[in-house]
C-alpha positions in Angstrom: -45.1 69.5 20.2 -48.0 68.8 22.6 -51.2 67.6 21.0 -54.3 69.6 21.6 -57.0 67.8 23.6 -60.7 68.4 23.1 -62.8 70.9 25.0 -65.3 68.8 26.9 -68.9 70.0 26.9 -71.8 68.5 28.8 -74.6 67.5 26.3 -78.3 67.5 27.1 -80.5 64.8 25.9 -82.5 65.8 22.8 -80.3 68.9 22.0 -78.6 69.6 18.6 -75.3 68.5 20.2 -77.0 65.2 21.2 -78.1 64.6 17.6 -74.5 65.2 16.5 -73.3 62.6 19.1 -76.0 60.2 17.8 -74.5 60.6 14.3 -71.0 59.9 15.6 -72.2 56.8 17.6 -74.1 55.6 14.5 -71.0 56.0 12.3 -68.7 54.0 14.6 -71.0 51.6 16.5 -73.9 50.7 14.1 -73.2 51.5 10.4 -70.3 49.0 10.2 -72.8 46.2 11.2 -75.4 47.5 8.7 -77.5 49.0 11.5 -78.9 52.4 12.4 -78.9 53.6 16.0 -82.0 55.7 15.4 -84.0 52.4 14.9 -83.2 51.5 18.5 -84.7 52.5 21.9 -82.1 55.1 23.1 -84.3 56.4 26.0 -81.6 55.3 28.5 -79.5 58.2 27.2 -81.9 60.5 29.0 -80.6 59.1 32.3 -77.0 59.3 31.2 -74.5 62.1 31.8 -73.1 62.9 28.4 -70.1 64.8 27.2 -68.9 65.7 23.7 -65.2 66.5 23.0 -64.7 69.4 20.6 -61.6 70.6 18.7 -61.9 73.9 16.7 -65.7 73.8 17.3 -66.1 70.3 15.7 -67.3 67.2 17.6 -64.5 64.7 17.6 -65.3 62.4 20.6 -68.0 61.5 23.1 -68.3 59.7 26.4 -71.2 59.0 28.8 -71.8 57.6 32.2 -74.9 56.1 33.6 -75.4 55.9 37.4 -76.1 52.3 38.3 -76.4 52.4 42.1 -75.0 54.7 44.9 -71.4 53.4 44.4 -71.3 52.4 40.7 -71.4 54.3 37.4 -71.2 52.7 34.0 -69.0 54.3 31.3 -70.7 54.2 27.9 -70.3 55.4 24.3 -66.5 56.0 24.3 -65.7 57.2 20.8 -62.8 59.2 19.3 -63.2 60.0 15.6 -60.5 58.1 13.7 -59.0 61.4 12.4 -58.0 62.1 16.1 -57.0 58.7 17.2 -53.4 58.1 18.3 -52.9 61.5 20.1 -54.0 60.3 23.5 -57.6 61.5 23.3 -59.0 58.2 24.5 -57.0 58.3 27.7 -57.9 62.0 28.1 -61.6 61.1 27.8 -61.3 58.3 30.3 -59.3 60.5 32.8 -62.0 63.2 32.3 -65.0 60.9 32.9 -63.3 59.1 35.9 -62.8 62.5 37.6 -66.4 63.5 36.9 -67.7 60.2 38.2 -65.5 60.4 41.3 -66.6 64.0 42.0 -70.2 62.8 42.0 -69.4 60.4 44.8 -69.1 57.1 42.9 -66.2 54.8 43.7 -66.7 52.0 41.2 -66.8 52.1 37.4 -68.0 49.4 35.1 -68.0 49.3 31.3 -69.0 46.9 28.5 -66.2 47.3 26.0 -65.3 45.8 22.7 -62.7 43.0 23.2 -60.4 44.6 20.6 -59.9 47.5 23.0 -59.6 45.5 26.2 -55.9 46.2 26.3 -56.5 49.9 26.3 -58.8 49.7 29.3 -56.4 47.3 31.1 -53.6 50.0 30.8 -56.0 52.4 32.6 -56.4 49.9 35.5 -59.6 48.1 34.4 -60.0 44.4 35.1 -62.2 42.1 33.0 -64.9 40.0 34.6 -67.4 37.5 33.3 -67.4 35.9 29.8 -67.1 37.5 26.4 -70.5 38.2 25.0 -71.8 39.4 21.6 -73.4 42.9 21.6 -74.7 44.0 18.2 -72.6 41.4 16.4 -69.4 42.5 18.2 -67.5 40.6 21.0 -67.6 42.6 24.2 -66.3 42.1 27.8 -67.4 43.6 31.1 -64.6 45.5 32.9 -64.4 47.3 36.2 -62.2 49.6 38.2 -62.3 51.1 41.7 -61.6 54.8 41.9 
């Protein structure tokens, strides 16, 4: 049986959907470290192109990209709610955002991913560069891919 993939919706900065995404990001990226994303400067989100993934009307994932220069976009905030992990939703999100980025004329993607998911991105063709660094107490690595 084929697993249902999320409906991807563009999310506007400051909207109710954006607030739901902030809750999801906070749950997965900040609360485990005893932090709150709303105590941070998130103004960069206004320059990002943001998408939420919805199943049965419920937010279950998010992914953003931020234009860096005429050729490069940075993928950010890749989250799949743990209830939906293991069905291919992460790959679906990455395929979706790569296609969006490519359609906007970019040909290079960078991301700053947690080292524990480096293998996932490698399977999608990303290559690590630079040294491992600590971002909000979590080891991260820069990765890139030409599209």
